C-alpha positions in Angstrom: 32.0 18.5 -27.6 30.1 15.3 -27.7 31.8 12.4 -29.6 30.3 9.2 -30.9 32.7 6.3 -30.2 33.2 2.6 -29.5 33.7 0.7 -26.2 37.2 1.4 -24.8 39.2 0.8 -21.7 38.9 4.4 -20.8 35.1 4.3 -20.8 35.1 1.0 -18.8 37.5 2.5 -16.2 35.4 5.6 -15.9 32.2 3.6 -15.3 33.9 1.3 -12.8 34.5 4.3 -10.6 30.9 3.9 -9.5 30.9 0.2 -10.2 27.7 -1.2 -8.7 25.4 1.6 -10.1 27.0 1.2 -13.6 26.7 -2.6 -13.8 23.7 -2.2 -16.1 25.6 0.1 -18.5 28.6 -2.2 -18.5 26.2 -5.1 -19.3 24.8 -3.3 -22.3 28.3 -2.5 -23.6 29.1 -6.2 -23.3 26.0 -7.6 -24.8 24.7 -5.2 -27.4 26.9 -4.5 -30.4 24.4 -2.1 -31.9 24.3 0.4 -29.0 25.5 3.9 -29.6 28.1 5.4 -27.2 28.7 9.1 -26.7 31.4 10.8 -24.5 32.9 14.3 -24.2 36.5 13.0 -24.2 38.0 9.8 -25.6 40.8 9.7 -23.0 39.3 11.3 -19.9 35.5 11.2 -20.1 33.3 13.1 -17.6 30.2 11.3 -18.7 28.9 8.5 -20.9 25.6 8.2 -22.8 24.8 4.7 -24.2 21.7 4.5 -26.4 19.9 1.4 -27.5 16.8 2.1 -29.4 14.3 3.8 -27.2 16.3 3.4 -24.0 19.2 5.6 -22.8 21.8 4.9 -20.1 23.6 7.9 -18.7 26.2 8.2 -16.1 28.1 11.4 -15.1 28.9 13.6 -12.1 29.2 16.6 -14.3 26.3 19.0 -14.7 28.0 20.4 -17.7 28.1 17.1 -19.5 24.5 16.3 -18.6 23.3 19.7 -19.9 25.3 19.3 -23.1 24.1 15.7 -23.8 20.5 16.6 -23.1 20.6 19.6 -25.4 22.3 17.8 -28.3 20.9 14.3 -28.2 17.4 14.8 -26.8 15.9 17.4 -29.1 12.6 15.9 -30.3 10.8 12.6 -29.8 10.1 10.0 -27.1 13.0 8.7 -25.0 13.3 6.1 -22.3 15.9 6.1 -19.5 17.0 2.8 -18.0 18.3 2.3 -14.4 19.6 5.9 -14.0 21.2 6.8 -10.7 18.6 8.8 -8.8 20.8 11.9 -8.4 21.1 12.0 -12.2 17.5 11.1 -13.0 16.2 13.8 -10.7 18.1 16.4 -12.8 16.7 15.0 -16.0 13.2 14.8 -14.7 13.3 18.4 -13.5 13.6 19.5 -17.1 10.8 17.4 -18.7 7.4 16.0 -18.1 7.4 12.2 -17.6 5.4 9.8 -19.7 5.9 7.1 -17.1 8.2 6.2 -14.2 9.3 3.2 -12.2 11.5 3.9 -9.2 13.6 0.9 -8.3 16.0 -0.3 -5.6 19.3 -1.6 -6.8 20.4 -4.8 -5.0 23.7 -6.6 -5.5 25.3 -9.8 -4.1 28.8 -10.1 -2.6 30.3 -13.5 -3.2 30.8 -14.1 0.5 27.0 -13.8 1.0 26.1 -16.6 -1.4 24.6 -19.6 0.5 24.0 -22.5 -1.9 23.1 -24.7 1.1 19.6 -23.2 0.8 19.1 -25.0 -2.5 17.1 -28.2 -1.8 15.7 -29.0 -5.2 17.2 -29.6 -8.6 17.7 -26.5 -10.6 18.4 -26.5 -14.3 18.9 -24.0 -17.2 15.7 -23.0 -18.9 14.8 -24.7 -22.2 14.2 -22.4 -25.1 10.9 -24.1 -25.8 9.6 -22.6 -22.6 10.1 -19.0 -23.7 6.4 -18.5 -24.6 5.3 -19.7 -21.2 7.6 -17.2 -19.5 6.4 -14.4 -21.8 2.7 -15.2 -21.0 3.4 -14.6 -17.3 5.7 -11.6 -17.9 4.4 -8.3 -16.3 5.8 -6.2 -19.1 4.7 -8.5 -22.0 4.7 -6.7 -25.3 5.2 -7.0 -29.0 9.0 -7.7 -28.7 9.1 -9.3 -25.2 9.1 -12.9 -26.5 12.1 -12.2 -28.7 14.0 -10.6 -25.8 13.2 -13.5 -23.6 14.4 -16.0 -26.2 17.7 -14.0 -26.4 18.1 -14.0 -22.6 17.7 -17.8 -22.6 20.1 -18.4 -25.5 22.8 -15.9 -24.7 22.9 -15.8 -20.9 22.6 -18.1 -17.9 19.1 -18.9 -16.5 17.7 -21.0 -13.7 14.4 -22.9 -13.4 12.6 -25.5 -11.4 10.9 -28.2 -13.4 8.2 -30.5 -11.9 7.2 -33.4 -14.1 8.8 -31.6 -17.0 6.7 -28.5 -16.4 8.6 -25.2 -15.8 7.1 -23.8 -12.5 9.6 -21.2 -11.3 12.3 -19.2 -13.1 14.6 -16.3 -13.3 16.7 -15.0 -16.3 19.4 -12.5 -17.0 18.6 -9.4 -19.1 20.7 -7.9 -21.8 22.1 -5.4 -19.2 23.2 -8.4 -17.1 20.6 -7.7 -14.4 18.6 -10.6 -13.0 14.9 -10.4 -13.8 11.6 -11.9 -15.1 11.4 -13.9 -11.9 8.2 -15.8 -11.4 6.7 -18.8 -9.7 3.3 -20.2 -10.7 0.7 -19.7 -8.0 0.1 -23.4 -7.4 3.8 -23.9 -6.7 4.4 -21.0 -4.3 5.6 -21.2 -0.7 8.1 -24.0 -1.5 11.1 -21.7 -1.7 11.5 -22.3 -5.4 12.0 -18.5 -6.1 14.7 -18.3 -3.4 16.5 -21.4 -4.9 16.5 -20.3 -8.5 17.7 -16.8 -7.4 20.7 -18.3 -5.5 21.4 -20.8 -8.3 21.5 -18.0 -10.9 23.6 -15.7 -8.7 26.1 -18.6 -8.4 26.3 -18.9 -12.2 26.9 -15.1 -12.5 29.6 -15.1 -9.9 31.3 -18.1 -11.6 31.4 -16.1 -14.8 33.3 -13.3 -13.0 30.4 -10.9 -12.8 28.4 -9.3 -9.9 24.8 -10.5 -9.6 22.4 -7.5 -9.4 18.7 -6.6 -9.8 16.4 -3.7 -9.9 13.2 -4.0 -7.7 10.3 -1.7 -8.5 9.0 0.1 -5.4 5.5 -1.3 -5.9 6.9 -4.8 -5.6 6.6 -5.6 -1.9 7.6 -9.3 -2.0 11.0 -9.2 -3.9 13.0 -7.1 -1.4 12.5 -9.8 1.3 13.4 -12.5 -1.2 16.5 -10.6 -2.3 17.6 -10.2 1.4 17.1 -14.0 2.1 19.2 -14.7 -1.0 22.1 -12.6 0.4 21.6 -9.5 -1.7 22.4 -6.0 -0.3 20.5 -2.8 -1.2 22.9 -0.3 -2.7 20.8 2.7 -3.9 17.8 3.9 -5.8 17.7 4.0 -9.6 15.0 5.2 -12.0 13.4 3.9 -15.2 11.3 6.6 -16.9 10.2 8.1 -20.2 9.9 11.6 -21.6 8.5 13.2 -24.7 9.9 16.4 -26.2 
């Protein structure tokens, strides 16, 4: 039986059994009050589905739970899946045709690997007035991306380099607590700004008691090197994809 419920210690404890891979689900539970949560048991869940609009976040080690949740909650329509552990996403993709797919590497940072001595420039939080600039450079710019960027700036930590009051390099924290929307304007590259804002933001996340993490799309050949220089460790593969039924 699939039960709609609210966040609970039982759900949090279940997700923390595979802590790093579930950091994004834990982030959504923390930041998005409107998300829908489904489990098979309130006290001893074998799986969790978190739904926020188009996107779905699933974690389970039970094929029985996965089959039941797909049958009951994915009957007709278009559905996105966000940062799904590869072993789980492969099972889902085996049942449906994909509309789109982005395979990503999951990186995270251990506190002992943080090296703030690499920061040589002044880093500051991003001003909300610069949200449209960030949106203009955003690879996945869309109808609602500016609103999401504004919420990222207002509700979560951010780091940017300003030169003569102009924002030239930046990184934010998404609503799932992952680091992202990282960018440095072309005329300001090769100055280590991207590395410095990454380390600065990771420091802020660690100071808040959380684990810095990010998803790097396989097609992005630059960011893995940057992540390694900043002290991040590759954990596993996760998938973002969409299906239509």
